[in-house]
Phi, psi and omega in degrees: 000130183269135177263140183275148182279124180237100184300321180300319181293319181296318175301313182298320176298321181291313176302315177300318179299313182294320179298316172305316179295316177298314181293331181270357176085010185284340180265132180292164180299328180298333184272348175277168178302139181281161183252130183277358183302131179138190183255142187221149179223138180295137170285080186299318181298319179292322180293322177294325175296316179299310182301314176304313181296318178301311181297321179296321175299316180293327180295328177302331184283357175256026182299336182275357178281154173298151185302320181294326180287319179298320177294326177295314182298319178299314176300320178293328178292317178303320176294316180303313181299313180302312180295319180297323183267348184301318184267016188262006176285174177118185185226133170260128179240119177268120181260149182301340181271013177088009178255158180227143179232130174249124176239121182276172181304333181275356179093358175293139185240131171240149185231171178182190177237165175218160174211161182227136175230099187068234180264005179262128179246127178246129182248127173244113182297141176299317187255051182293143178291154176305130177084355182288130179273154171302153182263125179248140179222157178260123180265125179218105178065242181259027180220142170239121184251122181252119181266137175291136170291113187259009183303323183251014178283154179293157179303155179064013176284122179295143182292145180235143178217155181245126178249129173252135177251141177293139177271147177297000000 
């Protein structure tokens, strides 16, 4: 007798098997969603490389400019990259009580709240600007990656992300 294939039943069996393993403790803590509680720092060098690449892409749109003007635009872009990354130092601290604190290198402090749903960590700043959306990042081990919203970016704009690493 031939048994018919039911994909929904197969998926349900798989989900049930994973649930049983999680509840029985057979899956290690490493396989479960990581916990962001602790101190984190932006991988500033990697972000600077991305920002420089983004600026280089934008510079390509000025190919029709005279060389001297193009060099001026390039110098301006280098300044913009330096200014944009200058204030990106500091430490983000996720606390077990659901609060988050960002302290920059100058000692300025911003606060907010955080929550986690699986590997997605959402931060809502306390002093959010009107219309500012919460910030979401993907937590994987000792890294949280925040992707730039590219919905309104011009075509061919390289994707940007900020990666934060857990501090010891």
